[in-house]
C-alpha positions, 0 to 999 in steps of 0.5 A, a space after each residue: 769446404 774440406 777439412 784442409 780448408 779449416 785451420 784450427 789454432 792450437 792452444 796449450 790451455 783453453 778455458 774460455 773464449 779466445 782472448 785475442 778476439 779471433 776465431 779458434 777455427 777459421 777458413 784459410 781462404 774463401 771456398 770457390 763455388 763448385 761446378 755444376 758437374 761436380 755437384 751432380 756427380 756428388 748427388 749421384 754418389 749420395 743417391 747410390 750410397 743411400 740406395 745401397 747400389 754403390 759398388 767398389 771396384 776392388 781391382 782399381 782400389 788395389 791398383 791405386 794402393 800399390 801405385 801409391 806404395 811403390 811411388 819413390 817420391 821422385 815426382 812420380 804420381 
């Protein structure tokens, strides 16, 4: 589940439980189970971050930032 999957209901004044009986934060839709390859990749990333061996490709990061900044919004991706 990601942050985008949760929709928080905004209220002007919250002093107790929701009066409408609903939840204040609810999932917009049920999350699909991740594929095995995705889980393995996440586990590998977590292990390398925790082990201190994770490195960042600064050229790739800079290229991605420039690409996003230079996108005109006309369907360029």
